[in-house]
N, C-alpha and C positions, 0 to 999 in steps of 0.2 A: 799803130795809130796814129795818126797826122797831127802834129802839134796843133793845141788852141790858137787861132789865128787873131779874130778881132771881136768884141763883145762893143757894141754900138749903139749909143742914143736912149738907153734904158732908161725908162721914163716912169713916171706914178701916176694914173688918169682916175679923176671922182667921176669924172662924166657914169649917171646911170648906175654908181655904186654902192646903192643903200645898202647900210648893215642891217642884219637882225638884229631884235634887241629883245630884251626878257629872258628867255629859255636858257638862251648860248651864257656858258663861264668862262671867267679868265683860265688864260692858259698856266700851263706847270711851268713855273720861271725854272727850278730845279733841275728840267728835264732837259740834258745835252744833246742836242741835232747831232746825225751823221755829218760826216765831211760831202759837201760835192763827188769827191771822188769816190766815196763811195754810194749815194744816190745814182751814181752813171752807172751802177753796176745791172739794172736790172733785165730780166731776162726780154728776148725778145724772139720772135720767129725766127724773121726778118730782117733785121733793124735798118737796112739801107743807107742812103748816104745821105746825111742831114742839110749838105747844100746844094745837090739836086733837089730835093725836097723841097728846100725854100723857092728853089728857081721854079719846079715844077707847078707849086700852090701859086705863086704871085702874089701872096698876100701879106708878108710880112714886112714891119717897119726896121726890124734889125733882125742880125744874124749871127750865131755862135756856131764857126763853122769848124767841124771838126772834133767836137763834144756835144756832151749831154746837152741839153739846151729847152726850154719853153718856150713856144711862140704862141701866138694868135692865127689860126686858121681862119674866123669869120667874125662879124661883130665890130660895128664902130663902137661900140660902148654906148650909144643913146638906146635909151629904152623904148619901141614901138614896131612899126613893120614897115621894111622895106627888103623886095628880092633885090638882085643886081650882084654886081661885082662883092665878092666877099669882103671886102675891107671896108665897103660902106652898106653892107646889108645892114640891119635892124633887127633883133632879136626882144622878147618880153617874157623875162623868166624862163629860159630855157631848161627843162629839167628831166628831160631822159636822152638817151644817144644808141645809135646802134646801125651797124655797118655790113653794107652786104657782100657779095662774092668779089662785085667790081670795084671796090673799095667806097662808094657810095657812103656818106654818112647822113643817117637819119636823124632829125632832132623833132622832139616833142616841144614846141614853141606853146609852152602852157598858156600863158596868158593872151597870147595871141590865137588859141584855139586852132592852132593848125599844125601839121605836119611839115617840117619843111627839108630839103633836102641840100647837102652842099658838092656838088661835083664837078673836080678842077677848082677854077677859082670863082665859080659864080654860085650860090644860094637860091633857089626857087622854091616854090610852095609846091609842095606836091599832094595834097589833100588837106580840104578843110575851106571853107569860106569867109573863116574870122569872127562869125557870129555864134556868140554860145547855143551849142541847141545840141539834139540826139538824131539828125534825120540819115538815115542811108544814102545809097545813091553813087552819081559819078561823082570820082575823088575830088574835083572842085567845087562841087554843091555839094558835100555832104557835112555835116556839123559835128562838133566836138564841145566839150564842155572841160577846159582844163586839164586836156590830157598831160599825163606824166611819166609812165613808161612807154618803150618802144622796144622791139626786138625784130630780130629776122630770120623768118625760120629756114630751112636748110633748100625749100622751091622756093624762096625768094619773096614769100609772102611778108607784108609787115603787118606785126602786132601792135595793139595799141591798150594799155591802161587808160581807159577814158575816167580819169579819176568823179568828177562831180556828175558824170554820167552812171556811174556805177555799175561799167558795162566795159567788156572787153571785146574790141573790134578789130576788124581784119580788113588789109587793103590788097588788095589784088592788083599786080602792076600788068597781068596780063588782059583783064577785063577790065581795067582802070575803075573799078568801085568799090565801095565802102561798104562792108555788111558788120550788123552785130553778130557776134561769135557766141558770146554768154554773158548773162543779168540782163534782168527782167526790168531793172533801172532804178527798182525802187530800194534803200537802202537798209541791209538787214546781213543776217548769216542766214542762208538755207544752201544747202549742195541739191544734189540731182539732176534732172535733165537740164541742158546747156540753156535751153529761154527761161527756165524759172527758177534757177538760182538766182540768189542776192550775191554783192557784194558792199561793201562801205569803204570807200574811197581806195578801190585798188591803186596802187601807186606806183607798183616796179616790176617786172617781167623777167624770164628767164625761159628760152625756148632750147630744148631737145627734139631734135630730129623733124619730123615735119609737122607733128601735130601735138605736143606734148610740155605742156605752159605749167611754170611755177610764178603765181601771183600775190604780191606781197600785200595782203588786204589788211590797209594801214589801220583803220578804223573798228575793224573787226579784231585785232591785233591776232592776226591768224596769218598763215601760209596757205596757200590752196591750189589746187590741181586743177589743169583743164586737159582733157584730151577731146577725141572726135565728136564725144556722145555727152559727157558727164563733168562734172564740177564735185569736189569733195576737199573735205578742210584734211590738211594731212598733219596740223599742229596748233594749238594756240587756240582760245576763246573767245568769246566778247570782253572778257574781265583781262583787263589789263593790270601786268605785274610781272614778276622775274624769279619764274622758278624754272629750275632745269627737272630734268626728269622723264620718265614716258611722256610719248607724244598725246597721250590723249590727258594729262594734268599738270605739260609744260605751259608755261605762260609769256607771254611778251608784251611790250609795252611799243605798239607805232613801229611796226618791221617797216622797214623804206627801199632795202634793196636784197635782191634773193639772188643765188648762182648754184649752179650745178658744178661739184669736183669731185672726182673720185669717187663717184658713186652716190656722194653725199651731197646733203640739200643746205648752203651756207645761207644765212639768214644778217643783213644790218638791222641789229635791232635797236632802233637809233636813240629811242628815249631812256633804254636801259643803257647806253654806251658800250654795247658789247656785240661781238661776234658770236654767233651762235652757230651750230650746225645740228643735222639729227641725219639718220637714215631713215628712210619712209618705214612706218610703223613700228621703230623702237623708239631710242632714247633722245631727247637733246641736252646738249653739253654747251659749254660755254669754251671757248677757244680761245678768245681775248678780249679786253678790258672787261667790263661790267665791273668795276667799282666805283664808280662816278665819272663825272667829267671830268676830264684832263688832257694833259700829254705827256705820255712818256714812250718813249721805245723800249725794246728789250724782251725779255721774257715775255710772252703774250699775255698771259694770265696776271701778271703782275703791269702789266704796259696800260695807258689809259687812250681812251677814246675821246671826241665830244659830237655829238649827235652824227653818228657814222650814218652812210645813208646809200649811194650806189656802191655795186662790186663788178668786177670784172675779173675774167680768170686766165689764165697763160700757164699750160702745163700743170705743173703741182703751184703755182704761185695764184696767192689771192689778191686781188689790190682794190682799195679802200676808198672812197671820196669820204674823205673825214672833215665834214661841212663846218663845224663850227671853232674846230682848228686851224682851217683853211691850208688845209694839207694832202696830201695823196699820200697812202701808207701803204706797205707791202707788208702781206702773213706769209713768211715762209716757215714749214713749220710750226715750229715753237716760239720764233722770232717776230717782232714785231719792228719796222726799221720806215724811217721816212723818204720817201723817193724826190717828193718836190714840195715847195709852199713853206717860204720862211715863218708861217706861222701868223704875220700881221696882214690882216687883209687890206687888200688896195688892188692895185693893178701892175705890176708889171713882168716884163717880159726876161729870159736870162737864161742864167745857171740855176739849174732845178733850186736848188735850197736859197737862192735871194730870189726867186719867182715870187710872186705874189699873186693870190685867187683871194675873190671874193665868195666864199659860201658855195664849195663847189659841190655836185650835189651827183652827178651822173660820172660813169665811165664808160669806153669800148675801146677794145684793143684792135689795131690792124695791122700786121708784118712790122709788129715790135715796136709800133709807137702808141703812146696812151691819149686818148681823147678824151677830153675834161670838158662838160656842163658845168662854167664858171657862170653860176645864176647869178648873183649881184653884181655880174660886171657884163650881163647881158651879152656873152662870147662864147665860143667855143675855140679851146685853147688844145694846144698838143703836147708832150713831153718826148722829146724826139732822143734816142739812146747814141751813144757814141759810135763814130763812124767804127768801120772795123780795119 
């Protein structure tokens, strides 16, 4: 590995960095974080070269070359709407991320009611005219209402959890149109044919193959499954609670992230501060956290999380956007560790455990890099591994 060359111009920025209040609990001051060297050891499919990546994107104010680092990919930090060069683009509480085979990053720009795309060093609007609504039709004439989850299928279609419309939408780059895939728009819990099904604030998605979708149906406190014909409930009911056991009787509290891993469904059970998992039609179990809000690494069942949300998978490893701990965590087997974030809400690029996030809510992995929707910083960040 090349030596670490420079770390310049680290700064903290308060622009557009409102902190959530109320439900967020204080950090566990007794929990000792790992070292930056330990955090830099996360797995990647093809890590690439950190400085070449910085030059390619052309959007960084500082560079930490040769070692693991956190950079800003897009967003000025000002809350608002602006397309154009990534450094000056503006987002309004970005809530979901997905990436296609070409490396284009799709952003559910929730309060702008748009789906944005980062391509090279430019940000542009991919779908939505910015007015809240539920219109299908041409990409830029369609309307969304607080889109949150986004996922890309193997055929290149983009799926959107359209939260306040209580629908799952699909964007087809080939036809350049938006269609409603599932949900009649009325809040509630109803399985059945796609057009008749009902959701209640769908928040996150995970796609498998062409048309198999997991949906974190947050206000139904349930995990749903969508295929080409029907919607069905996999686990949870409309009753919020914390109960492991058979899927028919298990309970969640505001599930806000879902992922497929090793034939199992993983769930970020946000308000239970837990990561849960289950096999379809079998039992739900807690694999990390669940002991109340806090921060602690180590043995996963004893570890603490604080409103976990977005999930992403690499091999057998699960990455977690630990929102109110302002950190990115990693679950490997029975061990939970910290990948990035000092735990202090704010904005700072640099070494992973010195970097600052402000309520990270969504993740996506591409070629060994972890992209982060940094909600209250109104930015998209990336964690780049050490150069080989």
